[in-house]
C-alpha positions as MATLAB code, in Angstrom:
seq = 'MKKLFTLILLMGYIFQASAQNTPFDNMVKANAGRLKTDSIRKADSIKKAMDTATPLAYADFSWLNGNNRQTSKLLDNAYFTGDFTFDLNYTQSTNHPNDDLTTGSTALARNGEVDVSMINVGGDFHYDNVRGRVMLQYGTRPTIIPRNDYSAYRGLYDLPDAYRYLEEGYAGYHFNVWHGINVDMGIFMSYIGLMSYNNFENWSYQPSYTSDNTPWFFNGIRVQMFPSVKTKLEVWIINGWQSYGMYNKMPGLGFAYVTQPNQRTKIISNNYFGTDVAGAPDVKRYHTDNSVEYLYFDAVNQKGPGIKRTAFTLTADFGFQDGNAPGGVVYSPFGKNASNFMSAMAYNRVWFGDQAKWGWTIGGGVMSNPSRYLAIVPTGLATDSFIAASTPGSKMAGWDCSTTIDYSPNQFMTLRFELVHRFMDVPYFDGPNGVTTGPGGNGYQTNPQTSFNPNSYIPNPPNIVNAQGQTVPNPNFIPFDLVKNDNRFIIALIARF';
ca = [
      64.577   19.152   71.506;
      65.377   22.773   70.708;
      66.411   21.813   67.177;
      63.193   19.909   66.637;
      61.124   22.887   67.798;
      63.036   25.203   65.430;
      62.455   22.822   62.508;
      58.709   22.768   63.184;
      58.588   26.591   63.272;
      60.527   26.772   59.995;
      58.170   24.355   58.238;
      55.139   26.278   59.471;
      56.572   29.514   58.118;
      57.244   27.919   54.706;
      53.687   26.510   54.557;
      52.201   29.904   55.460;
      54.300   31.648   52.815;
      53.241   29.170   50.142;
      49.592   29.698   51.041;
      49.803   33.464   50.473;
      48.894   34.781   46.967;
      51.512   36.516   44.888;
      50.446   39.394   42.620;
      50.682   37.003   39.665;
      48.460   34.495   41.452;
      45.901   37.208   42.158;
      45.882   38.263   38.484;
      45.356   34.693   37.283;
      42.497   34.188   39.713;
      40.880   37.469   38.683;
      41.058   36.589   34.977;
      39.675   33.139   35.684;
      36.780   34.752   37.524;
      36.062   37.097   34.628;
      36.263   34.236   32.124;
      33.857   32.197   34.232;
      31.497   35.172   34.505;
      31.691   35.820   30.742;
      31.033   32.138   30.069;
      27.995   32.187   32.344;
      26.713   35.360   30.697;
      27.206   33.876   27.231;
      25.409   30.675   28.243;
      22.580   32.723   29.748;
      22.372   34.787   26.545;
      22.171   31.643   24.387;
      19.552   30.147   26.679;
      17.508   33.350   26.580;
      17.742   33.482   22.776;
      16.637   29.853   22.526;
      13.779   30.443   24.949;
      12.438   33.327   22.856;
      13.189   31.848   19.401;
      10.431   30.829   17.023;
      10.011   27.041   17.234;
      11.827   25.145   14.462;
      13.347   28.463   13.323;
      16.042   28.992   15.954;
      18.787   28.798   13.291;
      19.234   29.140    9.526;
      17.018   26.429    8.047;
      16.623   28.012    4.616;
      18.388   24.963    3.117;
      15.556   22.576    3.991;
      13.509   21.040    1.193;
       9.899   22.101    1.724;
      10.864   25.166    3.766;
      10.531   28.836    2.833;
      13.989   30.362    2.332;
      12.758   33.937    2.649;
      13.847   36.060    5.612;
      11.383   38.897    5.045;
       8.012   39.698    3.499;
       7.074   42.767    1.503;
       3.843   43.154    3.470;
       4.272   42.593    7.202;
       2.884   44.457   10.199;
       1.535   43.799   13.675;
      -1.751   42.394   12.358;
      -1.109   40.814    8.948;
       1.733   39.140    7.042;
       1.117   38.861    3.315;
       2.009   35.855    1.189;
       1.842   35.939   -2.610;
       3.161   33.355   -5.113;
       3.208   33.320   -8.915;
       4.053   29.882  -10.322;
       4.304   29.625  -14.125;
       5.692   26.768  -16.210;
       6.257   25.396  -19.683;
       6.743   21.642  -20.102;
       7.172   19.369  -23.095;
       7.000   15.564  -23.219;
       8.730   13.442  -25.839;
       5.340   11.693  -26.221;
       3.892   14.905  -27.744;
       0.235   14.121  -26.881;
      -2.182   15.680  -29.366;
      -4.438   17.012  -26.585;
      -1.609   18.829  -24.779;
      -2.363   17.110  -21.459;
      -0.115   15.861  -18.679;
      -1.403   12.853  -16.738;
      -0.290   11.457  -13.392;
       1.070   14.735  -12.003;
      -0.144   17.227   -9.413;
       2.356   19.903  -10.484;
       1.797   19.877  -14.263;
      -1.392   20.122  -16.312;
      -0.794   21.343  -19.854;
       1.863   20.020  -22.240;
       3.645   22.203  -24.771;
       1.946   25.337  -23.477;
       2.723   28.156  -21.086;
       0.689   27.285  -18.022;
      -0.367   29.477  -15.109;
       0.042   26.680  -12.623;
      -0.802   28.592   -9.478;
      -1.275   32.135   -8.259;
      -1.590   32.387   -4.478;
      -2.960   35.466   -2.750;
      -3.384   35.721    1.006;
      -1.484   35.685    4.240;
      -1.630   35.364    8.016;
      -3.716   37.377   10.450;
      -2.529   37.628   14.045;
      -3.820   39.648   16.984;
      -3.844   39.000   20.725;
      -3.207   35.230   20.362;
      -5.970   34.856   17.760;
      -4.603   33.595   14.450;
      -5.960   32.944   11.000;
      -4.667   32.185    7.537;
      -6.314   32.488    4.147;
      -4.620   31.524    0.879;
      -6.610   31.770   -2.334;
      -5.339   29.796   -5.326;
      -5.954   30.260   -9.031;
      -4.565   28.433  -12.061;
      -4.553   24.787  -13.130;
      -3.546   23.218   -9.787;
      -6.880   24.072   -8.092;
      -8.502   21.782  -10.675;
      -5.849   19.045  -10.608;
      -5.608   18.536   -6.862;
      -9.288   17.984   -5.844;
     -10.355   15.923   -8.880;
      -9.570   12.630   -7.096;
     -11.708   13.543   -4.074;
     -14.763   11.321   -4.379;
     -16.068   12.297   -0.935;
     -17.834   15.189   -2.691;
     -20.264   12.704   -4.269;
     -21.684   11.994   -0.813;
     -24.436   14.549   -0.416;
     -24.773   17.857   -2.217;
     -23.403   21.403   -2.441;
     -20.659   20.618   -4.988;
     -17.749   20.678   -2.545;
     -14.960   20.712   -5.196;
     -16.304   23.998   -6.575;
     -17.061   25.380   -3.102;
     -13.474   24.859   -1.902;
     -11.611   24.782   -5.194;
      -9.995   28.205   -4.968;
      -9.149   27.948   -1.281;
      -5.693   26.470   -0.725;
      -5.607   27.176    3.003;
      -8.254   28.686    5.214;
      -8.237   28.289    8.964;
      -8.610   30.176   12.207;
      -7.357   29.301   15.656;
      -5.857   30.332   18.957;
      -2.291   30.375   20.266;
      -1.815   29.282   23.879;
       1.287   30.483   25.723;
       2.192   27.031   27.009;
       5.668   25.475   26.526;
       6.921   27.210   23.373;
       3.373   27.531   22.113;
       0.296   25.438   21.403;
      -1.837   26.228   18.347;
      -5.361   24.907   17.884;
      -6.690   25.496   14.337;
      -9.821   24.519   12.407;
     -10.185   24.598    8.626;
      -8.101   23.531    5.619;
      -4.339   23.322    6.117;
      -1.304   21.693    4.493;
      -0.743   18.023    5.340;
       3.102   17.713    5.429;
       2.964   14.056    4.279;
       5.480   13.384    1.521;
       8.150   15.925    2.569;
       7.739   18.283   -0.381;
       5.803   21.518   -0.015;
       2.634   22.276   -1.958;
       4.311   25.567   -2.883;
       7.054   24.683   -5.381;
       8.998   27.803   -4.422;
      10.045   25.891   -1.294;
      11.147   22.686   -3.042;
      14.419   21.570   -4.551;
      12.650   20.247   -7.663;
       9.437   20.969   -9.570;
       7.890   17.598  -10.470;
       7.428   15.697   -7.184;
       8.500   12.086   -6.956;
       5.752    9.463   -6.670;
       5.825    9.530   -2.860;
       4.850   13.201   -2.708;
       2.641   13.200   -5.786;
       0.423   10.404   -4.469;
       0.018   11.496   -0.837;
      -2.128   14.371    0.485;
      -1.364   18.018   -0.095;
      -4.115   19.210    2.257;
      -6.265   18.144    5.193;
      -9.665   19.498    6.195;
     -10.453   19.399    9.907;
      -8.829   20.252   13.244;
      -5.164   20.237   14.178;
      -3.323   20.839   17.424;
       0.319   21.931   17.149;
       2.409   21.568   20.318;
       5.962   22.858   20.715;
       7.537   21.425   23.900;
      10.848   22.995   22.813;
      12.135   25.186   19.999;
      13.518   22.018   18.397;
      10.426   19.820   18.502;
       6.829   19.827   17.287;
       4.070   17.313   17.966;
       0.916   17.716   15.900;
      -2.416   15.882   16.162;
      -5.087   15.762   13.431;
      -8.808   15.041   13.477;
      -9.781   15.426    9.835;
     -12.507   14.587    7.336;
     -10.270   12.210    5.413;
      -7.246   11.604    3.245;
      -7.000   14.737    1.049;
     -10.776   15.052    0.995;
     -13.189   17.896    1.594;
     -15.838   15.612    3.104;
     -15.910   12.222    4.857;
     -16.158    9.007    2.860;
     -17.828    7.273    5.802;
     -18.846    8.216    9.338;
     -15.437    7.961   10.992;
     -13.027   10.925   10.727;
      -9.393   10.427    9.861;
      -6.921   10.490   12.754;
      -3.221   11.219   12.640;
      -0.196   12.801   14.197;
       3.142   14.261   13.144;
       6.420   14.385   15.038;
       9.083   16.836   13.854;
      12.467   17.459   15.438;
      15.343   19.686   14.354;
      17.985   18.805   16.963;
      20.605   21.022   15.326;
      21.077   23.313   12.340;
      22.040   20.391   10.085;
      19.274   17.877   10.766;
      15.518   17.494   10.449;
      13.525   14.328   11.187;
       9.806   13.936   10.382;
       7.334   11.157   11.096;
       3.690   11.366    9.917;
       1.131    8.674   10.778;
      -2.496    8.269    9.698;
      -5.521    6.024   10.301;
      -8.915    6.324    8.626;
     -11.703    4.778    6.573;
     -11.314    6.293    3.131;
     -12.932    3.794    0.781;
     -16.246    5.305   -0.294;
     -19.178    3.273    1.000;
     -16.922    0.732    2.739;
     -16.633    1.743    6.407;
     -15.134   -1.630    7.387;
     -12.031   -1.062    5.247;
      -9.324    0.627    7.338;
      -6.381    2.611    6.009;
      -3.022    2.881    7.765;
      -0.104    5.004    6.578;
       3.287    6.017    7.907;
       5.552    8.589    6.228;
       9.099    9.240    7.480;
      11.831   11.591    6.303;
      15.270   12.818    7.274;
      17.080   15.861    5.878;
      20.766   16.463    6.523;
      23.110   19.348    5.661;
      26.504   17.678    5.322;
      28.568   20.646    4.097;
      28.084   24.308    4.962;
      30.266   27.194    3.792;
      27.467   29.599    2.939;
      29.243   32.543    4.591;
      32.299   32.249    2.355;
      32.422   34.847   -0.407;
      33.124   34.237   -4.069;
      32.443   31.235   -6.327;
      32.496   27.593   -5.335;
      30.221   25.156   -3.527;
      28.455   26.764   -0.585;
      26.197   24.010    0.744;
      25.288   20.377    0.144;
      22.371   18.461    1.662;
      20.309   15.342    1.076;
      16.821   14.031    1.889;
      15.536   10.494    2.380;
      11.847    9.578    2.589;
      10.122    6.215    3.028;
       6.378    5.490    3.143;
       4.364    2.389    3.926;
       0.597    2.071    4.011;
      -2.162   -0.450    3.423;
      -5.916   -0.985    3.423;
      -7.500   -3.913    5.216;
     -11.108   -5.099    5.523;
     -14.221   -6.176    3.638;
     -16.277   -3.990    1.310;
     -19.855   -4.515    0.063;
     -20.145   -7.013   -2.775;
     -17.639   -9.423   -1.236;
     -14.608   -7.275   -2.117;
     -11.692   -8.043    0.200;
      -8.784   -5.711    0.886;
      -5.638   -7.053    2.542;
      -2.120   -5.720    3.157;
      -0.497   -8.412    0.996;
      -1.378  -11.418   -1.145;
      -3.793  -11.756   -4.061;
      -6.016   -8.960   -2.690;
      -3.100   -6.679   -1.848;
      -3.914   -3.035   -1.297;
      -0.743   -1.381   -0.092;
       1.554    1.539   -0.785;
       5.343    1.267   -0.517;
       7.560    4.070   -1.722;
      10.869    5.818   -1.170;
      12.647    8.822   -2.600;
      16.035   10.501   -2.188;
      17.389   13.847   -3.348;
      20.760   15.579   -3.159;
      21.111   19.350   -3.412;
      24.185   21.503   -4.104;
      24.213   25.305   -3.748;
      27.058   27.084   -5.527;
      28.197   30.406   -6.910;
      28.459   33.836   -5.323;
      25.863   34.153   -2.539;
      24.672   30.594   -3.351;
      22.400   31.871   -6.116;
      22.678   28.624   -8.093;
      21.355   25.219   -7.102;
      21.597   21.721   -8.558;
      19.340   18.848   -7.471;
      19.416   15.226   -8.530;
      17.157   12.488   -7.211;
      14.139   10.290   -7.692;
      12.109    7.511   -6.192;
      10.254    4.208   -6.465;
       6.642    3.272   -5.758;
       4.507    0.140   -5.569;
       0.748    0.579   -5.182;
      -1.253   -2.604   -5.901;
      -4.978   -1.784   -6.076;
      -3.895    1.776   -7.046;
      -5.815    3.274   -4.133;
      -3.534    6.312   -3.933;
      -2.820    6.693   -7.657;
      -3.683    9.901   -9.462;
      -6.380    8.850  -11.932;
      -5.585    9.682  -15.605;
      -7.876   12.259  -17.172;
     -10.377   12.213  -20.019;
     -11.399    8.987  -21.737;
      -8.905    6.975  -19.648;
     -10.663    7.658  -16.334;
     -13.349    4.947  -16.414;
     -11.031    2.142  -17.533;
      -8.362    3.011  -14.976;
     -10.885    3.073  -12.115;
     -12.501   -0.174  -13.265;
      -9.091   -1.874  -13.241;
      -8.155   -0.514   -9.805;
      -9.258   -3.539   -7.809;
      -7.486   -5.224   -4.878;
      -4.404   -6.981   -6.196;
      -4.175   -5.030   -9.477;
      -0.571   -4.133  -10.126;
       0.982   -0.705  -10.306;
       4.667    0.031   -9.718;
       7.146    2.497  -11.118;
      10.158    4.696  -10.642;
      11.203    8.240  -11.499;
      14.291   10.428  -11.579;
      15.022   14.076  -12.245;
      17.776   16.663  -12.340;
      17.162   20.346  -11.703;
      19.113   23.581  -12.120;
      17.905   26.671  -10.242;
      18.928   30.294  -10.432;
      17.683   32.583   -7.664;
      18.916   36.175   -8.112;
      17.332   37.066   -4.768;
      15.016   35.587   -2.153;
      11.892   36.529   -4.124;
      12.379   34.618   -7.389;
      13.549   31.270   -8.770;
      14.088   30.355  -12.420;
      14.145   26.569  -12.826;
      15.078   24.091  -15.563;
      14.347   20.397  -15.003;
      14.636   17.075  -16.841;
      12.324   14.271  -15.675;
      11.935   10.593  -16.522;
       9.028    8.556  -15.149;
       8.148    4.902  -15.676;
       5.098    2.846  -14.683;
       4.559   -0.876  -15.297;
       1.000   -0.208  -16.508;
      -0.035    2.295  -19.222;
      -0.354    5.548  -17.303;
       1.054    8.589  -19.118;
      -0.592   10.509  -21.943;
       0.548    9.059  -25.281;
       0.786   10.636  -28.744;
      -2.937   10.080  -29.476;
      -4.024   11.573  -26.166;
      -6.840   10.708  -23.799;
      -9.458   13.059  -25.202;
     -10.544   11.788  -28.637;
      -8.681    8.537  -29.192;
      -6.402    7.518  -32.108;
      -6.683    9.788  -35.114;
      -8.354   12.555  -33.160;
      -7.247   16.155  -32.982;
      -7.209   16.436  -29.207;
     -10.523   18.247  -28.854;
     -13.384   16.813  -26.823;
     -15.909   15.378  -29.272;
     -18.056   13.256  -26.949;
     -21.597   14.647  -27.479;
     -22.579   13.598  -23.939;
     -20.052   15.978  -22.455;
     -19.904   19.663  -21.850;
     -17.206   21.349  -19.784;
     -16.673   19.473  -16.550;
     -14.498   20.959  -13.783;
     -13.276   17.471  -12.848;
     -11.931   16.837  -16.378;
     -14.028   13.681  -16.701;
     -15.455   12.329  -19.971;
     -17.803    9.321  -19.558;
     -16.147    6.394  -21.353;
     -17.020    3.084  -19.648;
     -15.525    0.041  -21.382;
     -18.578   -1.990  -20.333;
     -22.248   -1.162  -19.839;
     -25.326   -2.922  -18.428;
     -27.888   -3.695  -21.124;
     -31.674   -3.832  -20.804;
     -31.490   -7.443  -19.657;
     -29.183   -6.504  -16.771;
     -26.143   -8.082  -18.407;
     -22.699   -6.472  -18.429;
     -21.585   -6.203  -22.047;
     -18.913   -4.269  -23.969;
     -19.861   -0.664  -24.659;
     -20.344   -0.304  -28.454;
     -19.637    3.420  -28.149;
     -16.392    2.938  -26.238;
     -13.742    5.374  -27.527;
     -10.104    4.184  -27.231;
      -7.484    6.313  -25.549;
      -3.700    6.309  -25.603;
      -1.706    5.730  -22.433;
       1.972    4.729  -22.397;
       4.380    3.455  -19.747;
       7.126    6.091  -20.061;
       7.240    9.853  -19.834;
      10.346   11.952  -20.595;
      10.031   15.704  -20.357;
      11.701   19.006  -19.628;
      10.222   21.757  -17.483;
      10.940   25.482  -17.407;
       9.402   27.273  -14.441;
       9.386   30.817  -13.149;
       8.303   31.165   -9.538;
       8.077   34.507   -7.724;
       7.039   34.904   -4.096;
       6.502   38.067   -2.073;
];
């Protein structure tokens, strides 16, 4: 019994000794405590930084197509941030049109000439949660972009001229809810089609069909909501699809969802519903536009030559018009009266060289648009015939590709060289004899019925109604020259401050 009692005492002593901390044990526990505290502090610091970060700008997203790569502005203070762009280009087509025009593009206007495409002057006002932006635009793009807006023919006051030189103009209020809620009214950029209206932010100069044939601007009210720094939800109540006024009584409705879950990924979904056929309120338009951008290699912090970054974009659109218009005209998503829009585009971008000053982009897209309801209407003498042929079911499909080399010596300038090929299965691009005077002409407007028109329209109907009310061929019809292919090079100089 005595031995058993001694054994129990001995085991208790050993257990007590093992439970006591040695100096080494104490040091390990202390270091573990510090590491845990440092980890908590670091996590708290990251959380605080994320909580105070600008939404969708919590990391380096300068690689994104359609995103401004600048980190600073020359004019920036507590009340105003300036924004100034100078976009100049020279382009030449192998068609060599005699009237020096470029058709079917929202980025290019004049062929074989130095063109002041766009000069932007303006910026953002901000004070005590009140916000406003004004961007004035001058050059050829202010004429190109609104010329397809037929809502201006409803009523008076010449809306294209009234708004022509205003790229963006809105005012609003910022609510300190979530990571911010902005409510704005005016003209603002539309985001549909991935590419930015400002070519300084894009990987290429001539947009693919998807971007070229979808809106650059909306006119109305938008509500931007940022539930987190990685997500934006935006709602639109607007006059219409890239229009200053309303085609009918119902406004256009839409929303955008944008998420940037990490530094390498951006996902966008834009969706729209409206009645945008002039004088046909029963015809409804639906459109969805979806894009993903992904940075799949990133070594931008490495010094010296070599590839610094690589990224790609994918975009797919689908839309259609459905309903009955006056005169027994039927619009349907598919079939003999098809009025739809299906398109896709993809681009790959490589940044290389010291400080990633060089960039190379290759990409293109496809488009099918029977009834041509989103097509950019050719200019000049071709306008009437193209519109007359743009009926439900009329075919129009094509593809394009381009390759671009950029040199950006700093964040304020880009020098760009680009080769572009575009094809359409109907005559669409300005041919050698132009769209101004017809075959054998010299490219100058000679129609005596026409003086300068800001919409670049020359009356040239292929058919007219005679005194007996019959539709007959127009004896004064002047032919024009459109072709199915366009090959060109572009040199552009874009500076932004």
